[in-house]
FITIDREN-921345 format. One record per residue: x, y, z of N, C-alpha, C, O, CB in turn; residue number from 0. Coordinates in steps of 0.02 Angstrom, whole numbers, m for minus. Atoms other than C-alpha are relative to their C-alpha. Glycine has a CB too. Layout:
<sites>
+--------+--------+--------+--------+--------+--------+--------+--------+--------+--------+--------+--------+--------+--------+--------+-------+
:    n_x :    n_y :    n_z :   ca_x :   ca_y :   ca_z :    c_x :    c_y :    c_z :    o_x :    o_y :    o_z :   cb_x :   cb_y :   cb_z : rokol :
+--------+--------+--------+--------+--------+--------+--------+--------+--------+--------+--------+--------+--------+--------+--------+-------+
:      X :      Y :      Z :      X :      Y :      Z :      X :      Y :      Z :      X :      Y :      Z :      X :      Y :      Z :   NUM :
...
+--------+--------+--------+--------+--------+--------+--------+--------+--------+--------+--------+--------+--------+--------+--------+-------+
</sites>
This chain:
<sites>
+--------+--------+--------+--------+--------+--------+--------+--------+--------+--------+--------+--------+--------+--------+--------+-------+
:    n_x :    n_y :    n_z :   ca_x :   ca_y :   ca_z :    c_x :    c_y :    c_z :    o_x :    o_y :    o_z :   cb_x :   cb_y :   cb_z : rokol :
+--------+--------+--------+--------+--------+--------+--------+--------+--------+--------+--------+--------+--------+--------+--------+-------+
:     44 :    m55 :      1 :      3 :      1 :      0 :     50 :     56 :      6 :     97 :     58 :     46 :    m56 :     m1 :     57 :     0 :
:    m44 :    m56 :      8 :     78 :    169 :    m57 :    m21 :     55 :     58 :    m75 :     63 :     86 :     m6 :     31 :    m78 :     1 :
:     m7 :    m76 :    m45 :    116 :    329 :     51 :      3 :     50 :    m51 :     47 :     45 :    m94 :     73 :     12 :     51 :     2 :
:     m8 :    m65 :     41 :     85 :    491 :    m42 :      5 :     56 :     39 :    m44 :     75 :     70 :    m55 :     12 :    m47 :     3 :
:    m10 :    m64 :    m37 :    153 :    642 :     38 :    m40 :     57 :    m19 :    m35 :     77 :    m77 :     66 :     20 :     m6 :     4 :
:     54 :    m52 :      8 :     24 :    776 :     46 :      3 :     65 :     37 :    m12 :    117 :      9 :    m60 :    m28 :     20 :     5 :
:    m14 :    m53 :    m36 :     64 :    890 :    187 :     61 :     m6 :     44 :     77 :    m61 :     65 :    m53 :     14 :     35 :     6 :
:    m47 :     m1 :    m54 :    207 :    938 :    301 :    m32 :     36 :     60 :    m57 :     92 :     58 :     67 :     34 :    m22 :     7 :
:     33 :    m29 :    m50 :    146 :    957 :    474 :     64 :     44 :     45 :    120 :     24 :     62 :    m42 :    m61 :     43 :     8 :
:    m41 :    m51 :    m36 :    222 :   1111 :    566 :    m29 :     22 :     66 :    m75 :     61 :     63 :      8 :     61 :    m42 :     9 :
:     31 :    m29 :    m65 :    182 :   1143 :    757 :     31 :     68 :      8 :     90 :     84 :      0 :     15 :    m46 :     69 :    10 :
:    m30 :    m70 :    m22 :    187 :   1320 :    805 :    m33 :     30 :     67 :    m90 :     12 :     84 :    m12 :     57 :    m62 :    11 :
:     33 :    m38 :    m55 :    153 :   1427 :    959 :    m47 :     36 :     m9 :    m93 :     37 :     31 :     33 :     35 :     30 :    12 :
:     52 :    m67 :     m3 :     56 :   1568 :    900 :    m16 :     m9 :    m81 :     25 :     m4 :   m126 :     43 :     92 :     26 :    13 :
:     35 :      8 :     76 :    m55 :   1538 :    736 :     m2 :     59 :    m37 :     15 :     56 :    m96 :    m76 :    m24 :      2 :    14 :
:      7 :    m63 :     26 :    m84 :   1720 :    700 :     69 :     10 :    m36 :     81 :     12 :    m97 :    m18 :     55 :     56 :    15 :
:    m82 :    m22 :     23 :    107 :   1758 :    694 :     16 :    m49 :    m47 :     43 :    m22 :    m95 :     63 :     m2 :     64 :    16 :
:    m17 :     39 :     43 :    136 :   1608 :    598 :    m29 :      5 :    m69 :      6 :      1 :   m120 :     m8 :    m53 :     26 :    17 :
:     41 :    m20 :     61 :      0 :   1642 :    466 :     27 :     64 :    m25 :     36 :     65 :    m86 :    m77 :      7 :     16 :    18 :
:    m28 :    m59 :     21 :     71 :   1827 :    460 :     74 :    m17 :    m48 :     90 :      6 :   m103 :     14 :     45 :     71 :    19 :
:    m72 :     11 :     34 :    246 :   1759 :    415 :    m12 :    m39 :    m60 :     18 :    m21 :   m110 :     55 :    m39 :     47 :    20 :
:     m3 :     38 :     63 :    197 :   1627 :    288 :    m43 :     34 :    m66 :    m32 :     26 :   m126 :    m30 :    m73 :     19 :    21 :
:     33 :    m39 :     51 :     67 :   1742 :    205 :     37 :     51 :    m32 :     49 :     53 :    m92 :    m54 :     29 :     26 :    22 :
:    m14 :    m69 :     18 :    142 :   1916 :    213 :     76 :     12 :    m16 :     97 :     56 :    m54 :    m23 :     47 :     56 :    23 :
:    m69 :      4 :      5 :    323 :   1880 :    226 :     27 :    m47 :    m66 :     62 :    m23 :   m111 :     25 :    m29 :     68 :    24 :
:    m11 :     39 :     55 :    338 :   1727 :    107 :    m48 :      5 :    m55 :    m34 :    m16 :   m111 :      3 :    m63 :     20 :    25 :
:     34 :     m7 :     61 :    197 :   1769 :      5 :    m44 :    m57 :    m27 :    m63 :    m57 :    m85 :     46 :     14 :    m46 :    26 :
:     29 :     68 :      8 :    107 :   1593 :     15 :    m76 :     14 :      3 :   m101 :     59 :     37 :     26 :    m55 :     60 :    27 :
:     79 :    m10 :     m6 :    m82 :   1573 :    m15 :    m15 :    m56 :     45 :     10 :   m113 :     46 :    m45 :     m6 :    m74 :    28 :
:     32 :     43 :    m41 :   m183 :   1505 :    114 :    m44 :    m50 :    m28 :    m86 :    m34 :    m70 :    m33 :     34 :     43 :    29 :
:     42 :     53 :     35 :   m262 :   1346 :     67 :    m71 :    m19 :     40 :   m121 :    m33 :      7 :     48 :    m68 :     m7 :    30 :
:     47 :     22 :    m42 :   m381 :   1305 :    216 :     15 :     11 :     70 :     72 :     11 :     93 :    m11 :    m64 :    m10 :    31 :
:    m13 :     m3 :    m84 :   m413 :   1331 :    408 :    m58 :    m53 :     24 :   m108 :    m69 :     m8 :    m13 :     91 :     39 :    32 :
:     29 :     43 :    m46 :   m484 :   1214 :    536 :     m2 :     27 :     67 :     47 :     24 :    104 :     33 :    m62 :      0 :    33 :
:     m1 :    m29 :    m65 :   m548 :   1300 :    688 :     45 :     54 :      9 :     64 :     83 :    m42 :     14 :    m47 :     46 :    34 :
:    m37 :    m58 :    m25 :   m446 :   1431 :    781 :     78 :    m27 :      3 :    122 :     14 :     19 :    m31 :     25 :     78 :    35 :
:    m69 :     24 :    m18 :   m282 :   1323 :    790 :     35 :    m28 :    m58 :     95 :    m39 :    m56 :     m2 :    m53 :     54 :    36 :
:    m41 :     27 :     64 :   m243 :   1256 :    614 :     m9 :     44 :    m67 :    m59 :     79 :    m74 :    m26 :    m76 :    m19 :    37 :
:     m5 :    m36 :     57 :   m207 :   1334 :    452 :     48 :    m40 :    m58 :     96 :    m75 :    m44 :     30 :     71 :     23 :    38 :
:    m48 :     46 :     41 :   m132 :   1258 :    294 :     17 :     57 :    m74 :    m24 :     92 :   m102 :    m50 :    m91 :    m25 :    39 :
:    m14 :    m34 :     60 :    m31 :   1343 :    144 :     19 :    m43 :    m54 :     41 :   m100 :    m46 :     49 :     47 :      9 :    40 :
:    m20 :     32 :     62 :      0 :   1298 :    m26 :     73 :     22 :    m11 :     87 :     82 :    m14 :    m47 :     21 :    m62 :    41 :
:    m71 :      0 :      9 :    185 :   1276 :    m51 :      7 :      9 :    m81 :    m11 :    m32 :   m123 :     35 :    m71 :     32 :    42 :
:     m5 :    m13 :     69 :    229 :   1365 :   m216 :     34 :    m54 :    m44 :     81 :    m86 :    m20 :     36 :     62 :     m8 :    43 :
:    m24 :     43 :     40 :    264 :   1255 :   m365 :     13 :    m62 :     27 :     64 :    m94 :     16 :     50 :     24 :    m26 :    44 :
:     m3 :     65 :    m24 :    220 :   1105 :   m270 :    m71 :    m27 :      8 :   m116 :     16 :      8 :     38 :     m2 :     66 :    45 :
:     69 :     34 :    m27 :     64 :    987 :   m230 :     m7 :     m5 :     64 :    m60 :    m21 :     91 :    m12 :    m67 :    m20 :    46 :
:      2 :     13 :    m76 :    118 :    983 :    m53 :    m18 :     54 :     41 :     13 :    107 :     37 :     62 :    m22 :     26 :    47 :
:     11 :    m72 :    m46 :     42 :   1101 :     74 :     39 :    m12 :     75 :     60 :    m64 :     99 :    m97 :     17 :     17 :    48 :
:    m25 :    m15 :    m67 :    106 :   1167 :    240 :    m52 :     m3 :     52 :    m96 :     40 :     46 :     30 :     65 :      1 :    49 :
:     50 :     m9 :    m40 :     m2 :   1132 :    381 :     25 :     21 :     70 :     63 :    m13 :    103 :    m39 :    m58 :      1 :    50 :
:    m30 :    m25 :    m68 :     26 :   1244 :    539 :    m58 :     m9 :     50 :   m118 :      0 :     39 :     28 :     83 :     m1 :    51 :
:     53 :     24 :    m48 :    m54 :   1189 :    698 :     25 :     12 :     76 :     74 :    m18 :     99 :    m15 :    m82 :    m13 :    52 :
:    m13 :     m4 :    m68 :    m51 :   1246 :    875 :     m5 :    m61 :     45 :    m58 :    m76 :     73 :    m40 :     47 :     24 :    53 :
:      6 :     66 :    m26 :     m4 :   1082 :    953 :     24 :      2 :     71 :     84 :     m1 :     84 :     39 :    m51 :    m43 :    54 :
:    m23 :     m4 :    m73 :      0 :   1093 :   1140 :      4 :    m70 :     31 :     36 :    m81 :     83 :    m50 :     45 :     43 :    55 :
:     m7 :     70 :    m29 :    m18 :    911 :   1171 :     36 :    m46 :    m48 :     40 :   m105 :    m30 :    m71 :    m31 :     16 :    56 :
:    m39 :     43 :     46 :     84 :    838 :   1023 :     75 :     m1 :     10 :    109 :     47 :     m9 :    m13 :     22 :    m69 :    57 :
:    m76 :      5 :     m3 :    262 :    781 :   1066 :     37 :    m22 :    m57 :     97 :    m35 :    m58 :     18 :    m44 :     50 :    58 :
:    m43 :     45 :     65 :    304 :    712 :    898 :     30 :     54 :    m53 :     67 :     36 :    m98 :    m59 :    m58 :    m50 :    59 :
:    m38 :    m47 :     51 :    352 :    883 :    805 :     m9 :      6 :    m69 :    m60 :    m20 :    m92 :     61 :    m12 :      1 :    60 :
:      9 :     m2 :     77 :    371 :    919 :    623 :      3 :    m68 :    m24 :     36 :   m113 :      1 :     56 :     44 :    m38 :    61 :
:      5 :     78 :     35 :    329 :    768 :    509 :    m45 :      9 :    m54 :    m80 :     60 :    m55 :    m32 :    m65 :     51 :    62 :
:     37 :      6 :     58 :    244 :    718 :    341 :    m65 :    m23 :     21 :    m69 :    m55 :     74 :     32 :    m46 :    m51 :    63 :
:     61 :     26 :      8 :     65 :    682 :    319 :    m10 :    m30 :    m70 :    m13 :      0 :   m124 :    m47 :     49 :     15 :    64 :
:      6 :     41 :     68 :     45 :    539 :    197 :    m62 :    m22 :    m17 :    m87 :    m46 :     34 :     40 :    m60 :     m2 :    65 :
:     57 :     19 :     13 :   m113 :    494 :    119 :      1 :    m69 :    m25 :     38 :    m83 :    m72 :    m29 :     44 :    m39 :    66 :
:     16 :     75 :     27 :   m165 :    306 :     94 :    m68 :    m19 :    m10 :   m111 :     16 :     16 :     24 :    m51 :     46 :    67 :
:     54 :     11 :     19 :   m306 :    219 :     28 :    m51 :    m11 :     61 :   m106 :     17 :     64 :      8 :    m50 :    m43 :    68 :
:     33 :     16 :    m58 :   m363 :    145 :    197 :     42 :     m5 :     64 :     80 :    m52 :     72 :    m33 :    m58 :    m11 :    69 :
:    m41 :      3 :    m62 :   m287 :    187 :    368 :      2 :    m65 :     33 :     55 :    m88 :     53 :    m23 :     47 :     49 :    70 :
:      5 :     56 :    m38 :   m358 :     29 :    449 :     35 :    m44 :    m44 :     84 :    m66 :    m13 :    m69 :    m21 :     20 :    71 :
:    m29 :     39 :     37 :   m298 :    m76 :    315 :     78 :      2 :     m2 :    112 :    m48 :      5 :    m28 :      9 :    m58 :    72 :
:    m69 :    m19 :    m11 :   m129 :     m2 :    315 :     24 :    m21 :     77 :     74 :    m56 :     84 :      6 :     82 :    m14 :    73 :
:    m19 :     24 :    m65 :   m117 :    m27 :    505 :     m1 :    m78 :     m2 :     51 :   m108 :     12 :    m48 :     30 :     56 :    74 :
:      5 :     70 :     m4 :   m172 :   m206 :    493 :     58 :    m33 :    m34 :     87 :    m81 :     m7 :    m63 :    m23 :    m27 :    75 :
:    m62 :     23 :     40 :    m32 :   m237 :    353 :     60 :      7 :     27 :    105 :    m33 :     16 :      6 :     29 :    m58 :    76 :
:    m64 :    m20 :    m18 :    100 :   m152 :    440 :     19 :      1 :     75 :     73 :     22 :     97 :      8 :     64 :    m27 :    77 :
:      1 :     m9 :    m80 :     72 :   m165 :    628 :     59 :    m49 :     32 :     87 :    m36 :     86 :    m82 :    m24 :     34 :    78 :
:    m55 :     44 :    m22 :    199 :   m305 :    649 :     65 :     25 :    m25 :    115 :     m3 :     m2 :    m10 :    m71 :    m23 :    79 :
:    m66 :    m29 :     28 :    337 :   m211 :    560 :     20 :     65 :     21 :     78 :     82 :     31 :     m1 :      3 :    m71 :    80 :
:    m14 :    m74 :    m22 :    321 :    m37 :    609 :    m29 :     16 :     67 :    m80 :    m13 :     86 :    m31 :     52 :    m52 :    81 :
:     25 :    m25 :    m66 :    301 :     54 :    782 :    m41 :     41 :     m9 :    m21 :     96 :    m28 :     44 :     27 :     41 :    82 :
:     60 :    m54 :      4 :    126 :    141 :    779 :      1 :     27 :     75 :     m1 :     m5 :    127 :    m83 :    m35 :    m23 :    83 :
:      9 :    m46 :    m61 :    121 :    282 :    904 :    m65 :     12 :      9 :    m85 :     15 :     67 :     33 :     65 :     m3 :    84 :
:     75 :    m14 :     m5 :    m64 :    318 :    866 :    m33 :    m41 :    m42 :    m34 :    m32 :   m103 :    m20 :     69 :    m17 :    85 :
:     50 :     48 :     47 :   m180 :    172 :    812 :    m55 :     47 :    m25 :    m68 :    103 :     m3 :    m39 :    m68 :     46 :    86 :
:     50 :    m34 :     43 :   m319 :    216 :    687 :    m48 :     30 :     50 :    m72 :      3 :    100 :    m36 :    m52 :    m54 :    87 :
:     65 :    m32 :    m40 :   m441 :    340 :    752 :    m38 :     47 :    m47 :    m18 :     57 :   m105 :     23 :     45 :     70 :    88 :
:     32 :    m57 :     49 :   m561 :    472 :    679 :     13 :     59 :     35 :      4 :     72 :     94 :    m83 :     m5 :    m16 :    89 :
:    m11 :    m74 :    m15 :   m508 :    647 :    674 :    m24 :     31 :    m53 :     14 :     51 :    m97 :     72 :     23 :     12 :    90 :
:     37 :    m36 :     56 :   m642 :    724 :    562 :     26 :     73 :    m38 :     30 :    126 :     m7 :    m66 :     14 :     30 :    91 :
:     24 :     43 :     49 :   m629 :    748 :    425 :     46 :    m56 :    m27 :     50 :    m71 :    m86 :    m21 :     40 :    m53 :    92 :
:    m55 :     60 :     22 :   m501 :    609 :    416 :      7 :    m50 :     49 :    m11 :    m39 :    107 :     74 :     26 :    m11 :    93 :
:     m7 :     59 :    m31 :   m460 :    439 :    476 :     79 :      5 :     17 :    116 :     17 :    m31 :    m26 :    m63 :    m47 :    94 :
:    m63 :    m15 :     m5 :   m291 :    450 :    556 :     42 :    m52 :     39 :     12 :    m92 :     76 :      3 :     64 :     27 :    95 :
:    m42 :     47 :    m38 :   m142 :    350 :    627 :     77 :     30 :    m10 :     92 :     70 :    m54 :     m9 :    m81 :    m30 :    96 :
:    m67 :    m20 :      6 :     45 :    377 :    656 :     55 :    m59 :     18 :     43 :    m99 :     63 :      8 :     63 :     45 :    97 :
:    m47 :     47 :    m26 :    202 :    269 :    666 :     63 :     30 :    m16 :     66 :     79 :    m54 :     m7 :    m71 :    m29 :    98 :
:    m66 :    m20 :     m5 :    393 :    290 :    686 :     44 :    m35 :    m51 :     30 :    m93 :    m64 :     24 :    m11 :     66 :    99 :
:    m59 :     39 :     27 :    545 :    244 :    580 :     36 :    m25 :     52 :     16 :    m18 :    110 :     46 :     38 :    m43 :   100 :
:    m40 :     24 :    m59 :    689 :    156 :    674 :     33 :     59 :     33 :     62 :     49 :     86 :     54 :    m53 :    m21 :   101 :
:    m34 :    m51 :    m40 :    755 :    330 :    719 :    m38 :     46 :     32 :    m15 :     98 :     56 :     41 :     35 :    m37 :   102 :
:     42 :    m45 :    m31 :    601 :    400 :    787 :    m38 :     54 :    m38 :    m75 :     94 :    m10 :     37 :     29 :     46 :   103 :
:     35 :    m51 :     47 :    540 :    505 :    636 :    m80 :    m13 :    m10 :    m97 :    m69 :    m29 :     37 :     m3 :    m73 :   104 :
:     71 :     19 :     13 :    348 :    516 :    623 :    m22 :     m5 :    m61 :     m6 :     39 :   m101 :    m42 :     40 :     27 :   105 :
:     51 :      1 :     66 :    241 :    464 :    479 :    m65 :     m1 :     24 :    m84 :    m49 :     58 :      8 :    m64 :    m51 :   106 :
:     65 :     m1 :    m13 :     66 :    520 :    499 :    m41 :    m26 :    m61 :    m34 :      0 :   m117 :    m18 :     67 :     21 :   107 :
:     45 :     21 :     69 :    m54 :    431 :    379 :    m79 :     13 :     21 :   m102 :      9 :     78 :     12 :    m94 :    m25 :   108 :
:     68 :    m17 :      3 :   m232 :    475 :    342 :    m37 :    m16 :    m64 :     m6 :    m21 :   m117 :     m7 :     69 :     14 :   109 :
:     42 :     m4 :     61 :   m371 :    455 :    222 :    m65 :     40 :     12 :    m83 :     42 :     71 :    m18 :    m71 :    m24 :   110 :
:     40 :    m42 :     m3 :   m514 :    566 :    195 :    m71 :    m39 :     19 :    m95 :    m89 :     m7 :      4 :     38 :    m62 :   111 :
:     81 :     43 :    m20 :   m691 :    523 :    288 :    m47 :     49 :    m17 :   m105 :     44 :      4 :    m16 :    m25 :     90 :   112 :
:     57 :    m48 :     17 :   m774 :    673 :    212 :    m24 :    m10 :    m65 :      9 :      4 :   m115 :     19 :     72 :      6 :   113 :
:     25 :     19 :     70 :   m890 :    615 :     77 :     m7 :     53 :    m49 :     m1 :     41 :   m109 :    m64 :    m31 :      4 :   114 :
:     m3 :    m60 :     47 :   m909 :    794 :      7 :     51 :      4 :    m30 :     52 :      7 :    m92 :     m8 :     59 :     26 :   115 :
:    m66 :    m17 :     29 :   m736 :    818 :    m14 :     34 :    m56 :    m58 :     79 :    m42 :    m98 :     51 :      7 :     65 :   116 :
:    m18 :     62 :     43 :   m714 :    641 :   m108 :    m47 :      4 :    m54 :    m34 :    m37 :    m99 :     m6 :    m73 :     37 :   117 :
:     47 :     m6 :     59 :   m859 :    686 :   m233 :     35 :     38 :    m55 :      6 :     49 :   m108 :    m69 :     37 :     20 :   118 :
+--------+--------+--------+--------+--------+--------+--------+--------+--------+--------+--------+--------+--------+--------+--------+-------+
</sites>
């Protein structure tokens, strides 16, 4: 089952300050927002987005978000060979899990559960 890099996750302390930097200093276009703590930007000349998140309880730091066809199937297929740090869970509008490589680098996997976005 393939992993497709779609986002880079970047934890930030202050979303407004970070948005101002990426929008006004770098000139990047905002792609979407989720609530008051998360915003994403289109990385110029790339299909990959940068997701900024005020992460007060996430100890894992910067990492990639990889799209898979089915998080649960990926988990079942790989749970004996990789160290999952987050088992499959709903995090609307996605189904999400995370694992590490041998050096502790985090891979965040997901698939969309938002039927409107899939249409």
